[in-house]
mmCIF entry with sequence, helices, sheets and N, C-alpha, C, O atoms, coordinates in Angstrom:
data_MODEL
# 
_entry.id   MODEL 
# 
_entity.id                         1 
_entity.type                       polymer 
_entity.pdbx_number_of_molecules   1 
# 
_entity_poly.entity_id                      1 
_entity_poly.type                           'polypeptide(L)' 
_entity_poly.nstd_linkage                   no 
_entity_poly.nstd_monomer                   no 
_entity_poly.pdbx_seq_one_letter_code       MKNEESGDDLDEDEGSVLSLVKAVPGSVSLGSMLTEVRKLNAIRAIELPAGLFTDV 
_entity_poly.pdbx_seq_one_letter_code_can   MKNEESGDDLDEDEGSVLSLVKAVPGSVSLGSMLTEVRKLNAIRAIELPAGLFTDV 
_entity_poly.pdbx_strand_id                 A 
# 
loop_
_entity_poly_seq.entity_id 
_entity_poly_seq.num 
_entity_poly_seq.mon_id 
_entity_poly_seq.hetero 
1 1  MET n 
1 2  LYS n 
1 3  ASN n 
1 4  GLU n 
1 5  GLU n 
1 6  SER n 
1 7  GLY n 
1 8  ASP n 
1 9  ASP n 
1 10 LEU n 
1 11 ASP n 
1 12 GLU n 
1 13 ASP n 
1 14 GLU n 
1 15 GLY n 
1 16 SER n 
1 17 VAL n 
1 18 LEU n 
1 19 SER n 
1 20 LEU n 
1 21 VAL n 
1 22 LYS n 
1 23 ALA n 
1 24 VAL n 
1 25 PRO n 
1 26 GLY n 
1 27 SER n 
1 28 VAL n 
1 29 SER n 
1 30 LEU n 
1 31 GLY n 
1 32 SER n 
1 33 MET n 
1 34 LEU n 
1 35 THR n 
1 36 GLU n 
1 37 VAL n 
1 38 ARG n 
1 39 LYS n 
1 40 LEU n 
1 41 ASN n 
1 42 ALA n 
1 43 ILE n 
1 44 ARG n 
1 45 ALA n 
1 46 ILE n 
1 47 GLU n 
1 48 LEU n 
1 49 PRO n 
1 50 ALA n 
1 51 GLY n 
1 52 LEU n 
1 53 PHE n 
1 54 THR n 
1 55 ASP n 
1 56 VAL n 
# 
_struct_asym.id          A 
_struct_asym.entity_id   1 
# 
loop_
_struct_conf.conf_type_id 
_struct_conf.id 
_struct_conf.pdbx_PDB_helix_id 
_struct_conf.beg_label_comp_id 
_struct_conf.beg_label_asym_id 
_struct_conf.beg_label_seq_id 
_struct_conf.pdbx_beg_PDB_ins_code 
_struct_conf.end_label_comp_id 
_struct_conf.end_label_asym_id 
_struct_conf.end_label_seq_id 
_struct_conf.pdbx_end_PDB_ins_code 
_struct_conf.beg_auth_comp_id 
_struct_conf.beg_auth_asym_id 
_struct_conf.beg_auth_seq_id 
_struct_conf.end_auth_comp_id 
_struct_conf.end_auth_asym_id 
_struct_conf.end_auth_seq_id 
_struct_conf.pdbx_PDB_helix_class 
_struct_conf.details 
_struct_conf.pdbx_PDB_helix_length 
HELX_P HELX_P1 AA1 GLU A 14 ? LYS A 22 ? GLU A 14 LYS A 22 1 ? 9  
HELX_P HELX_P2 AA2 LEU A 30 ? ALA A 45 ? LEU A 30 ALA A 45 1 ? 16 
# 
_struct_conf_type.id          HELX_P 
_struct_conf_type.criteria    ? 
_struct_conf_type.reference   ? 
# 
loop_
_atom_site.group_PDB 
_atom_site.id 
_atom_site.type_symbol 
_atom_site.label_atom_id 
_atom_site.label_alt_id 
_atom_site.label_comp_id 
_atom_site.label_asym_id 
_atom_site.label_entity_id 
_atom_site.label_seq_id 
_atom_site.pdbx_PDB_ins_code 
_atom_site.Cartn_x 
_atom_site.Cartn_y 
_atom_site.Cartn_z 
_atom_site.occupancy 
_atom_site.B_iso_or_equiv 
_atom_site.pdbx_formal_charge 
_atom_site.auth_seq_id 
_atom_site.auth_comp_id 
_atom_site.auth_asym_id 
_atom_site.auth_atom_id 
_atom_site.pdbx_PDB_model_num 
ATOM 1   N N  . MET A 1 1  ? 75.761 24.481 146.595 1.00 0.00 ? 1  MET A N  1 
ATOM 2   C CA . MET A 1 1  ? 77.201 24.544 146.611 1.00 0.00 ? 1  MET A CA 1 
ATOM 3   C C  . MET A 1 1  ? 77.670 24.330 148.047 1.00 0.00 ? 1  MET A C  1 
ATOM 4   O O  . MET A 1 1  ? 77.044 24.844 148.974 1.00 0.00 ? 1  MET A O  1 
ATOM 5   N N  . LYS A 1 2  ? 78.735 23.599 148.249 1.00 0.00 ? 2  LYS A N  1 
ATOM 6   C CA . LYS A 1 2  ? 79.266 23.289 149.566 1.00 0.00 ? 2  LYS A CA 1 
ATOM 7   C C  . LYS A 1 2  ? 80.401 24.244 149.894 1.00 0.00 ? 2  LYS A C  1 
ATOM 8   O O  . LYS A 1 2  ? 81.339 24.376 149.108 1.00 0.00 ? 2  LYS A O  1 
ATOM 9   N N  . ASN A 1 3  ? 80.336 24.911 151.037 1.00 0.00 ? 3  ASN A N  1 
ATOM 10  C CA . ASN A 1 3  ? 81.406 25.775 151.499 1.00 0.00 ? 3  ASN A CA 1 
ATOM 11  C C  . ASN A 1 3  ? 82.461 24.896 152.146 1.00 0.00 ? 3  ASN A C  1 
ATOM 12  O O  . ASN A 1 3  ? 82.210 24.308 153.198 1.00 0.00 ? 3  ASN A O  1 
ATOM 13  N N  . GLU A 1 4  ? 83.632 24.794 151.541 1.00 0.00 ? 4  GLU A N  1 
ATOM 14  C CA . GLU A 1 4  ? 84.678 23.876 151.995 1.00 0.00 ? 4  GLU A CA 1 
ATOM 15  C C  . GLU A 1 4  ? 85.200 24.219 153.390 1.00 0.00 ? 4  GLU A C  1 
ATOM 16  O O  . GLU A 1 4  ? 85.470 23.315 154.181 1.00 0.00 ? 4  GLU A O  1 
ATOM 17  N N  . GLU A 1 5  ? 85.347 25.513 153.709 1.00 0.00 ? 5  GLU A N  1 
ATOM 18  C CA . GLU A 1 5  ? 85.956 25.905 154.979 1.00 0.00 ? 5  GLU A CA 1 
ATOM 19  C C  . GLU A 1 5  ? 85.055 25.638 156.173 1.00 0.00 ? 5  GLU A C  1 
ATOM 20  O O  . GLU A 1 5  ? 85.511 25.112 157.188 1.00 0.00 ? 5  GLU A O  1 
ATOM 21  N N  . SER A 1 6  ? 83.781 25.996 156.064 1.00 0.00 ? 6  SER A N  1 
ATOM 22  C CA . SER A 1 6  ? 82.905 25.878 157.226 1.00 0.00 ? 6  SER A CA 1 
ATOM 23  C C  . SER A 1 6  ? 82.041 24.622 157.189 1.00 0.00 ? 6  SER A C  1 
ATOM 24  O O  . SER A 1 6  ? 81.464 24.236 158.206 1.00 0.00 ? 6  SER A O  1 
ATOM 25  N N  . GLY A 1 7  ? 81.948 23.983 156.026 1.00 0.00 ? 7  GLY A N  1 
ATOM 26  C CA . GLY A 1 7  ? 81.112 22.805 155.888 1.00 0.00 ? 7  GLY A CA 1 
ATOM 27  C C  . GLY A 1 7  ? 79.647 23.141 155.698 1.00 0.00 ? 7  GLY A C  1 
ATOM 28  O O  . GLY A 1 7  ? 78.816 22.235 155.640 1.00 0.00 ? 7  GLY A O  1 
ATOM 29  N N  . ASP A 1 8  ? 79.300 24.436 155.599 1.00 0.00 ? 8  ASP A N  1 
ATOM 30  C CA . ASP A 1 8  ? 77.912 24.850 155.418 1.00 0.00 ? 8  ASP A CA 1 
ATOM 31  C C  . ASP A 1 8  ? 77.517 24.686 153.964 1.00 0.00 ? 8  ASP A C  1 
ATOM 32  O O  . ASP A 1 8  ? 78.338 24.841 153.060 1.00 0.00 ? 8  ASP A O  1 
ATOM 33  N N  . ASP A 1 9  ? 76.254 24.373 153.751 1.00 0.00 ? 9  ASP A N  1 
ATOM 34  C CA . ASP A 1 9  ? 75.728 24.347 152.394 1.00 0.00 ? 9  ASP A CA 1 
ATOM 35  C C  . ASP A 1 9  ? 75.305 25.759 152.045 1.00 0.00 ? 9  ASP A C  1 
ATOM 36  O O  . ASP A 1 9  ? 74.553 26.385 152.792 1.00 0.00 ? 9  ASP A O  1 
ATOM 37  N N  . LEU A 1 10 ? 75.789 26.276 150.896 1.00 0.00 ? 10 LEU A N  1 
ATOM 38  C CA . LEU A 1 10 ? 75.389 27.587 150.422 1.00 0.00 ? 10 LEU A CA 1 
ATOM 39  C C  . LEU A 1 10 ? 74.374 27.404 149.314 1.00 0.00 ? 10 LEU A C  1 
ATOM 40  O O  . LEU A 1 10 ? 74.582 26.603 148.402 1.00 0.00 ? 10 LEU A O  1 
ATOM 41  N N  . ASP A 1 11 ? 73.286 28.136 149.385 1.00 0.00 ? 11 ASP A N  1 
ATOM 42  C CA . ASP A 1 11 ? 72.264 28.078 148.347 1.00 0.00 ? 11 ASP A CA 1 
ATOM 43  C C  . ASP A 1 11 ? 72.807 28.753 147.096 1.00 0.00 ? 11 ASP A C  1 
ATOM 44  O O  . ASP A 1 11 ? 73.327 29.866 147.168 1.00 0.00 ? 11 ASP A O  1 
ATOM 45  N N  . GLU A 1 12 ? 72.691 28.096 145.960 1.00 0.00 ? 12 GLU A N  1 
ATOM 46  C CA . GLU A 1 12 ? 73.207 28.642 144.715 1.00 0.00 ? 12 GLU A CA 1 
ATOM 47  C C  . GLU A 1 12 ? 72.272 29.681 144.110 1.00 0.00 ? 12 GLU A C  1 
ATOM 48  O O  . GLU A 1 12 ? 72.633 30.320 143.122 1.00 0.00 ? 12 GLU A O  1 
ATOM 49  N N  . ASP A 1 13 ? 71.096 29.864 144.665 1.00 0.00 ? 13 ASP A N  1 
ATOM 50  C CA . ASP A 1 13 ? 70.141 30.846 144.180 1.00 0.00 ? 13 ASP A CA 1 
ATOM 51  C C  . ASP A 1 13 ? 70.722 32.242 144.332 1.00 0.00 ? 13 ASP A C  1 
ATOM 52  O O  . ASP A 1 13 ? 71.153 32.625 145.420 1.00 0.00 ? 13 ASP A O  1 
ATOM 53  N N  . GLU A 1 14 ? 70.737 33.014 143.228 1.00 0.00 ? 14 GLU A N  1 
ATOM 54  C CA . GLU A 1 14 ? 71.324 34.350 143.233 1.00 0.00 ? 14 GLU A CA 1 
ATOM 55  C C  . GLU A 1 14 ? 70.679 35.254 144.277 1.00 0.00 ? 14 GLU A C  1 
ATOM 56  O O  . GLU A 1 14 ? 71.385 36.030 144.923 1.00 0.00 ? 14 GLU A O  1 
ATOM 57  N N  . GLY A 1 15 ? 69.375 35.182 144.462 1.00 0.00 ? 15 GLY A N  1 
ATOM 58  C CA . GLY A 1 15 ? 68.698 35.997 145.458 1.00 0.00 ? 15 GLY A CA 1 
ATOM 59  C C  . GLY A 1 15 ? 69.173 35.690 146.859 1.00 0.00 ? 15 GLY A C  1 
ATOM 60  O O  . GLY A 1 15 ? 69.290 36.601 147.679 1.00 0.00 ? 15 GLY A O  1 
ATOM 61  N N  . SER A 1 16 ? 69.444 34.455 147.152 1.00 0.00 ? 16 SER A N  1 
ATOM 62  C CA . SER A 1 16 ? 69.928 34.079 148.471 1.00 0.00 ? 16 SER A CA 1 
ATOM 63  C C  . SER A 1 16 ? 71.320 34.620 148.719 1.00 0.00 ? 16 SER A C  1 
ATOM 64  O O  . SER A 1 16 ? 71.615 35.076 149.823 1.00 0.00 ? 16 SER A O  1 
ATOM 65  N N  . VAL A 1 17 ? 72.184 34.580 147.714 1.00 0.00 ? 17 VAL A N  1 
ATOM 66  C CA . VAL A 1 17 ? 73.536 35.131 147.854 1.00 0.00 ? 17 VAL A CA 1 
ATOM 67  C C  . VAL A 1 17 ? 73.452 36.628 148.051 1.00 0.00 ? 17 VAL A C  1 
ATOM 68  O O  . VAL A 1 17 ? 74.152 37.175 148.902 1.00 0.00 ? 17 VAL A O  1 
ATOM 69  N N  . LEU A 1 18 ? 72.611 37.307 147.284 1.00 0.00 ? 18 LEU A N  1 
ATOM 70  C CA . LEU A 1 18 ? 72.464 38.748 147.422 1.00 0.00 ? 18 LEU A CA 1 
ATOM 71  C C  . LEU A 1 18 ? 71.939 39.116 148.804 1.00 0.00 ? 18 LEU A C  1 
ATOM 72  O O  . LEU A 1 18 ? 72.431 40.065 149.414 1.00 0.00 ? 18 LEU A O  1 
ATOM 73  N N  . SER A 1 19 ? 70.958 38.391 149.306 1.00 0.00 ? 19 SER A N  1 
ATOM 74  C CA . SER A 1 19 ? 70.437 38.701 150.633 1.00 0.00 ? 19 SER A CA 1 
ATOM 75  C C  . SER A 1 19 ? 71.477 38.407 151.713 1.00 0.00 ? 19 SER A C  1 
ATOM 76  O O  . SER A 1 19 ? 71.514 39.099 152.730 1.00 0.00 ? 19 SER A O  1 
ATOM 77  N N  . LEU A 1 20 ? 72.314 37.401 151.512 1.00 0.00 ? 20 LEU A N  1 
ATOM 78  C CA . LEU A 1 20 ? 73.403 37.130 152.449 1.00 0.00 ? 20 LEU A CA 1 
ATOM 79  C C  . LEU A 1 20 ? 74.380 38.299 152.480 1.00 0.00 ? 20 LEU A C  1 
ATOM 80  O O  . LEU A 1 20 ? 74.778 38.746 153.556 1.00 0.00 ? 20 LEU A O  1 
ATOM 81  N N  . VAL A 1 21 ? 74.771 38.798 151.310 1.00 0.00 ? 21 VAL A N  1 
ATOM 82  C CA . VAL A 1 21 ? 75.740 39.884 151.224 1.00 0.00 ? 21 VAL A CA 1 
ATOM 83  C C  . VAL A 1 21 ? 75.178 41.174 151.814 1.00 0.00 ? 21 VAL A C  1 
ATOM 84  O O  . VAL A 1 21 ? 75.908 41.939 152.445 1.00 0.00 ? 21 VAL A O  1 
ATOM 85  N N  . LYS A 1 22 ? 73.883 41.418 151.612 1.00 0.00 ? 22 LYS A N  1 
ATOM 86  C CA . LYS A 1 22 ? 73.263 42.648 152.093 1.00 0.00 ? 22 LYS A CA 1 
ATOM 87  C C  . LYS A 1 22 ? 72.923 42.628 153.581 1.00 0.00 ? 22 LYS A C  1 
ATOM 88  O O  . LYS A 1 22 ? 72.597 43.672 154.145 1.00 0.00 ? 22 LYS A O  1 
ATOM 89  N N  . ALA A 1 23 ? 72.990 41.480 154.221 1.00 0.00 ? 23 ALA A N  1 
ATOM 90  C CA . ALA A 1 23 ? 72.585 41.360 155.619 1.00 0.00 ? 23 ALA A CA 1 
ATOM 91  C C  . ALA A 1 23 ? 73.461 42.234 156.529 1.00 0.00 ? 23 ALA A C  1 
ATOM 92  O O  . ALA A 1 23 ? 74.660 42.391 156.297 1.00 0.00 ? 23 ALA A O  1 
ATOM 93  N N  . VAL A 1 24 ? 72.838 42.789 157.556 1.00 0.00 ? 24 VAL A N  1 
ATOM 94  C CA . VAL A 1 24 ? 73.530 43.624 158.537 1.00 0.00 ? 24 VAL A CA 1 
ATOM 95  C C  . VAL A 1 24 ? 74.468 42.741 159.367 1.00 0.00 ? 24 VAL A C  1 
ATOM 96  O O  . VAL A 1 24 ? 74.072 41.651 159.779 1.00 0.00 ? 24 VAL A O  1 
ATOM 97  N N  . PRO A 1 25 ? 75.709 43.194 159.620 1.00 0.00 ? 25 PRO A N  1 
ATOM 98  C CA . PRO A 1 25 ? 76.675 42.360 160.329 1.00 0.00 ? 25 PRO A CA 1 
ATOM 99  C C  . PRO A 1 25 ? 76.280 41.974 161.757 1.00 0.00 ? 25 PRO A C  1 
ATOM 100 O O  . PRO A 1 25 ? 76.625 40.882 162.208 1.00 0.00 ? 25 PRO A O  1 
ATOM 101 N N  . GLY A 1 26 ? 75.575 42.831 162.467 1.00 0.00 ? 26 GLY A N  1 
ATOM 102 C CA . GLY A 1 26 ? 75.213 42.519 163.849 1.00 0.00 ? 26 GLY A CA 1 
ATOM 103 C C  . GLY A 1 26 ? 76.325 42.887 164.819 1.00 0.00 ? 26 GLY A C  1 
ATOM 104 O O  . GLY A 1 26 ? 77.331 43.477 164.427 1.00 0.00 ? 26 GLY A O  1 
ATOM 105 N N  . SER A 1 27 ? 76.141 42.539 166.068 1.00 0.00 ? 27 SER A N  1 
ATOM 106 C CA . SER A 1 27 ? 77.154 42.873 167.068 1.00 0.00 ? 27 SER A CA 1 
ATOM 107 C C  . SER A 1 27 ? 78.396 42.011 166.862 1.00 0.00 ? 27 SER A C  1 
ATOM 108 O O  . SER A 1 27 ? 78.329 40.926 166.286 1.00 0.00 ? 27 SER A O  1 
ATOM 109 N N  . VAL A 1 28 ? 79.527 42.515 167.343 1.00 0.00 ? 28 VAL A N  1 
ATOM 110 C CA . VAL A 1 28 ? 80.798 41.822 167.137 1.00 0.00 ? 28 VAL A CA 1 
ATOM 111 C C  . VAL A 1 28 ? 80.826 40.535 167.956 1.00 0.00 ? 28 VAL A C  1 
ATOM 112 O O  . VAL A 1 28 ? 80.662 40.548 169.176 1.00 0.00 ? 28 VAL A O  1 
ATOM 113 N N  . SER A 1 29 ? 81.036 39.434 167.259 1.00 0.00 ? 29 SER A N  1 
ATOM 114 C CA . SER A 1 29 ? 81.162 38.130 167.896 1.00 0.00 ? 29 SER A CA 1 
ATOM 115 C C  . SER A 1 29 ? 81.800 37.178 166.899 1.00 0.00 ? 29 SER A C  1 
ATOM 116 O O  . SER A 1 29 ? 81.942 37.508 165.722 1.00 0.00 ? 29 SER A O  1 
ATOM 117 N N  . LEU A 1 30 ? 82.175 36.027 167.358 1.00 0.00 ? 30 LEU A N  1 
ATOM 118 C CA . LEU A 1 30 ? 82.730 35.033 166.456 1.00 0.00 ? 30 LEU A CA 1 
ATOM 119 C C  . LEU A 1 30 ? 81.704 34.660 165.390 1.00 0.00 ? 30 LEU A C  1 
ATOM 120 O O  . LEU A 1 30 ? 82.052 34.505 164.219 1.00 0.00 ? 30 LEU A O  1 
ATOM 121 N N  . GLY A 1 31 ? 80.465 34.518 165.783 1.00 0.00 ? 31 GLY A N  1 
ATOM 122 C CA . GLY A 1 31 ? 79.408 34.172 164.829 1.00 0.00 ? 31 GLY A CA 1 
ATOM 123 C C  . GLY A 1 31 ? 79.233 35.221 163.746 1.00 0.00 ? 31 GLY A C  1 
ATOM 124 O O  . GLY A 1 31 ? 79.105 34.880 162.569 1.00 0.00 ? 31 GLY A O  1 
ATOM 125 N N  . SER A 1 32 ? 79.225 36.502 164.129 1.00 0.00 ? 32 SER A N  1 
ATOM 126 C CA . SER A 1 32 ? 79.058 37.551 163.125 1.00 0.00 ? 32 SER A CA 1 
ATOM 127 C C  . SER A 1 32 ? 80.289 37.640 162.230 1.00 0.00 ? 32 SER A C  1 
ATOM 128 O O  . SER A 1 32 ? 80.165 37.935 161.041 1.00 0.00 ? 32 SER A O  1 
ATOM 129 N N  . MET A 1 33 ? 81.465 37.392 162.777 1.00 0.00 ? 33 MET A N  1 
ATOM 130 C CA . MET A 1 33 ? 82.679 37.397 161.962 1.00 0.00 ? 33 MET A CA 1 
ATOM 131 C C  . MET A 1 33 ? 82.644 36.261 160.940 1.00 0.00 ? 33 MET A C  1 
ATOM 132 O O  . MET A 1 33 ? 83.017 36.457 159.784 1.00 0.00 ? 33 MET A O  1 
ATOM 133 N N  . LEU A 1 34 ? 82.205 35.096 161.355 1.00 0.00 ? 34 LEU A N  1 
ATOM 134 C CA . LEU A 1 34 ? 82.101 33.962 160.430 1.00 0.00 ? 34 LEU A CA 1 
ATOM 135 C C  . LEU A 1 34 ? 81.069 34.231 159.340 1.00 0.00 ? 34 LEU A C  1 
ATOM 136 O O  . LEU A 1 34 ? 81.245 33.803 158.199 1.00 0.00 ? 34 LEU A O  1 
ATOM 137 N N  . THR A 1 35 ? 79.999 34.935 159.685 1.00 0.00 ? 35 THR A N  1 
ATOM 138 C CA . THR A 1 35 ? 78.988 35.317 158.702 1.00 0.00 ? 35 THR A CA 1 
ATOM 139 C C  . THR A 1 35 ? 79.590 36.249 157.664 1.00 0.00 ? 35 THR A C  1 
ATOM 140 O O  . THR A 1 35 ? 79.326 36.103 156.471 1.00 0.00 ? 35 THR A O  1 
ATOM 141 N N  . GLU A 1 36 ? 80.406 37.216 158.112 1.00 0.00 ? 36 GLU A N  1 
ATOM 142 C CA . GLU A 1 36 ? 81.050 38.142 157.191 1.00 0.00 ? 36 GLU A CA 1 
ATOM 143 C C  . GLU A 1 36 ? 82.043 37.411 156.286 1.00 0.00 ? 36 GLU A C  1 
ATOM 144 O O  . GLU A 1 36 ? 82.180 37.766 155.115 1.00 0.00 ? 36 GLU A O  1 
ATOM 145 N N  . VAL A 1 37 ? 82.730 36.409 156.802 1.00 0.00 ? 37 VAL A N  1 
ATOM 146 C CA . VAL A 1 37 ? 83.639 35.602 155.988 1.00 0.00 ? 37 VAL A CA 1 
ATOM 147 C C  . VAL A 1 37 ? 82.839 34.853 154.924 1.00 0.00 ? 37 VAL A C  1 
ATOM 148 O O  . VAL A 1 37 ? 83.281 34.747 153.780 1.00 0.00 ? 37 VAL A O  1 
ATOM 149 N N  . ARG A 1 38 ? 81.662 34.331 155.289 1.00 0.00 ? 38 ARG A N  1 
ATOM 150 C CA . ARG A 1 38 ? 80.795 33.662 154.310 1.00 0.00 ? 38 ARG A CA 1 
ATOM 151 C C  . ARG A 1 38 ? 80.377 34.624 153.210 1.00 0.00 ? 38 ARG A C  1 
ATOM 152 O O  . ARG A 1 38 ? 80.304 34.241 152.042 1.00 0.00 ? 38 ARG A O  1 
ATOM 153 N N  . LYS A 1 39 ? 80.099 35.889 153.581 1.00 0.00 ? 39 LYS A N  1 
ATOM 154 C CA . LYS A 1 39 ? 79.735 36.893 152.585 1.00 0.00 ? 39 LYS A CA 1 
ATOM 155 C C  . LYS A 1 39 ? 80.885 37.109 151.604 1.00 0.00 ? 39 LYS A C  1 
ATOM 156 O O  . LYS A 1 39 ? 80.675 37.129 150.391 1.00 0.00 ? 39 LYS A O  1 
ATOM 157 N N  . LEU A 1 40 ? 82.096 37.269 152.128 1.00 0.00 ? 40 LEU A N  1 
ATOM 158 C CA . LEU A 1 40 ? 83.256 37.467 151.258 1.00 0.00 ? 40 LEU A CA 1 
ATOM 159 C C  . LEU A 1 40 ? 83.465 36.278 150.329 1.00 0.00 ? 40 LEU A C  1 
ATOM 160 O O  . LEU A 1 40 ? 83.765 36.455 149.148 1.00 0.00 ? 40 LEU A O  1 
ATOM 161 N N  . ASN A 1 41 ? 83.308 35.080 150.854 1.00 0.00 ? 41 ASN A N  1 
ATOM 162 C CA . ASN A 1 41 ? 83.464 33.880 150.027 1.00 0.00 ? 41 ASN A CA 1 
ATOM 163 C C  . ASN A 1 41 ? 82.398 33.821 148.937 1.00 0.00 ? 41 ASN A C  1 
ATOM 164 O O  . ASN A 1 41 ? 82.682 33.389 147.820 1.00 0.00 ? 41 ASN A O  1 
ATOM 165 N N  . ALA A 1 42 ? 81.177 34.249 149.246 1.00 0.00 ? 42 ALA A N  1 
ATOM 166 C CA . ALA A 1 42 ? 80.098 34.263 148.257 1.00 0.00 ? 42 ALA A CA 1 
ATOM 167 C C  . ALA A 1 42 ? 80.418 35.254 147.140 1.00 0.00 ? 42 ALA A C  1 
ATOM 168 O O  . ALA A 1 42 ? 80.188 34.963 145.966 1.00 0.00 ? 42 ALA A O  1 
ATOM 169 N N  . ILE A 1 43 ? 80.949 36.424 147.503 1.00 0.00 ? 43 ILE A N  1 
ATOM 170 C CA . ILE A 1 43 ? 81.320 37.426 146.505 1.00 0.00 ? 43 ILE A CA 1 
ATOM 171 C C  . ILE A 1 43 ? 82.466 36.911 145.641 1.00 0.00 ? 43 ILE A C  1 
ATOM 172 O O  . ILE A 1 43 ? 82.441 37.068 144.420 1.00 0.00 ? 43 ILE A O  1 
ATOM 173 N N  . ARG A 1 44 ? 83.463 36.301 146.262 1.00 0.00 ? 44 ARG A N  1 
ATOM 174 C CA . ARG A 1 44 ? 84.602 35.761 145.510 1.00 0.00 ? 44 ARG A CA 1 
ATOM 175 C C  . ARG A 1 44 ? 84.182 34.642 144.567 1.00 0.00 ? 44 ARG A C  1 
ATOM 176 O O  . ARG A 1 44 ? 84.779 34.478 143.503 1.00 0.00 ? 44 ARG A O  1 
ATOM 177 N N  . ALA A 1 45 ? 83.167 33.873 144.939 1.00 0.00 ? 45 ALA A N  1 
ATOM 178 C CA . ALA A 1 45 ? 82.708 32.759 144.114 1.00 0.00 ? 45 ALA A CA 1 
ATOM 179 C C  . ALA A 1 45 ? 82.125 33.231 142.785 1.00 0.00 ? 45 ALA A C  1 
ATOM 180 O O  . ALA A 1 45 ? 82.066 32.463 141.825 1.00 0.00 ? 45 ALA A O  1 
ATOM 181 N N  . ILE A 1 46 ? 81.698 34.479 142.726 1.00 0.00 ? 46 ILE A N  1 
ATOM 182 C CA . ILE A 1 46 ? 81.151 35.031 141.489 1.00 0.00 ? 46 ILE A CA 1 
ATOM 183 C C  . ILE A 1 46 ? 82.255 35.200 140.443 1.00 0.00 ? 46 ILE A C  1 
ATOM 184 O O  . ILE A 1 46 ? 81.976 35.179 139.245 1.00 0.00 ? 46 ILE A O  1 
ATOM 185 N N  . GLU A 1 47 ? 83.491 35.365 140.880 1.00 0.00 ? 47 GLU A N  1 
ATOM 186 C CA . GLU A 1 47 ? 84.667 35.507 140.018 1.00 0.00 ? 47 GLU A CA 1 
ATOM 187 C C  . GLU A 1 47 ? 84.531 36.653 139.027 1.00 0.00 ? 47 GLU A C  1 
ATOM 188 O O  . GLU A 1 47 ? 84.652 36.459 137.818 1.00 0.00 ? 47 GLU A O  1 
ATOM 189 N N  . LEU A 1 48 ? 84.278 37.854 139.551 1.00 0.00 ? 48 LEU A N  1 
ATOM 190 C CA . LEU A 1 48 ? 84.222 39.044 138.707 1.00 0.00 ? 48 LEU A CA 1 
ATOM 191 C C  . LEU A 1 48 ? 85.614 39.367 138.177 1.00 0.00 ? 48 LEU A C  1 
ATOM 192 O O  . LEU A 1 48 ? 86.602 39.079 138.852 1.00 0.00 ? 48 LEU A O  1 
ATOM 193 N N  . PRO A 1 49 ? 85.719 39.957 136.988 1.00 0.00 ? 49 PRO A N  1 
ATOM 194 C CA . PRO A 1 49 ? 87.026 40.329 136.452 1.00 0.00 ? 49 PRO A CA 1 
ATOM 195 C C  . PRO A 1 49 ? 87.735 41.332 137.372 1.00 0.00 ? 49 PRO A C  1 
ATOM 196 O O  . PRO A 1 49 ? 87.087 42.187 137.976 1.00 0.00 ? 49 PRO A O  1 
ATOM 197 N N  . ALA A 1 50 ? 89.057 41.225 137.475 1.00 0.00 ? 50 ALA A N  1 
ATOM 198 C CA . ALA A 1 50 ? 89.850 42.039 138.402 1.00 0.00 ? 50 ALA A CA 1 
ATOM 199 C C  . ALA A 1 50 ? 89.660 43.544 138.174 1.00 0.00 ? 50 ALA A C  1 
ATOM 200 O O  . ALA A 1 50 ? 89.559 44.283 139.154 1.00 0.00 ? 50 ALA A O  1 
ATOM 201 N N  . GLY A 1 51 ? 89.607 44.021 136.953 1.00 0.00 ? 51 GLY A N  1 
ATOM 202 C CA . GLY A 1 51 ? 89.518 45.445 136.673 1.00 0.00 ? 51 GLY A CA 1 
ATOM 203 C C  . GLY A 1 51 ? 88.120 45.960 136.495 1.00 0.00 ? 51 GLY A C  1 
ATOM 204 O O  . GLY A 1 51 ? 87.951 47.072 135.996 1.00 0.00 ? 51 GLY A O  1 
ATOM 205 N N  . LEU A 1 52 ? 87.118 45.224 136.871 1.00 0.00 ? 52 LEU A N  1 
ATOM 206 C CA . LEU A 1 52 ? 85.726 45.598 136.617 1.00 0.00 ? 52 LEU A CA 1 
ATOM 207 C C  . LEU A 1 52 ? 85.355 46.956 137.209 1.00 0.00 ? 52 LEU A C  1 
ATOM 208 O O  . LEU A 1 52 ? 84.638 47.721 136.564 1.00 0.00 ? 52 LEU A O  1 
ATOM 209 N N  . PHE A 1 53 ? 85.816 47.272 138.400 1.00 0.00 ? 53 PHE A N  1 
ATOM 210 C CA . PHE A 1 53 ? 85.424 48.507 139.073 1.00 0.00 ? 53 PHE A CA 1 
ATOM 211 C C  . PHE A 1 53 ? 86.545 49.537 139.094 1.00 0.00 ? 53 PHE A C  1 
ATOM 212 O O  . PHE A 1 53 ? 86.536 50.425 139.946 1.00 0.00 ? 53 PHE A O  1 
ATOM 213 N N  . THR A 1 54 ? 87.506 49.446 138.186 1.00 0.00 ? 54 THR A N  1 
ATOM 214 C CA . THR A 1 54 ? 88.639 50.369 138.146 1.00 0.00 ? 54 THR A CA 1 
ATOM 215 C C  . THR A 1 54 ? 88.198 51.807 138.014 1.00 0.00 ? 54 THR A C  1 
ATOM 216 O O  . THR A 1 54 ? 88.769 52.681 138.665 1.00 0.00 ? 54 THR A O  1 
ATOM 217 N N  . ASP A 1 55 ? 87.209 52.080 137.199 1.00 0.00 ? 55 ASP A N  1 
ATOM 218 C CA . ASP A 1 55 ? 86.762 53.455 136.947 1.00 0.00 ? 55 ASP A CA 1 
ATOM 219 C C  . ASP A 1 55 ? 85.739 53.959 137.954 1.00 0.00 ? 55 ASP A C  1 
ATOM 220 O O  . ASP A 1 55 ? 85.272 55.092 137.838 1.00 0.00 ? 55 ASP A O  1 
ATOM 221 N N  . VAL A 1 56 ? 85.387 53.153 138.925 1.00 0.00 ? 56 VAL A N  1 
ATOM 222 C CA . VAL A 1 56 ? 84.358 53.556 139.885 1.00 0.00 ? 56 VAL A CA 1 
ATOM 223 C C  . VAL A 1 56 ? 84.998 54.217 141.086 1.00 0.00 ? 56 VAL A C  1 
ATOM 224 O O  . VAL A 1 56 ? 84.296 54.628 142.010 1.00 0.00 ? 56 VAL A O  1 
# 
């Protein structure tokens, strides 16, 4: 899958997305911020239902 904003190729393998999301953010920098944005985009790409975690 192609990430439109950054131009990076994202691996569609579920394990790769999970390991991306679980990765430690690291020290504050532009690079670490962009990594966190990639994590958010990966989570949003799953398109979970809006009320899924209402009771949690």
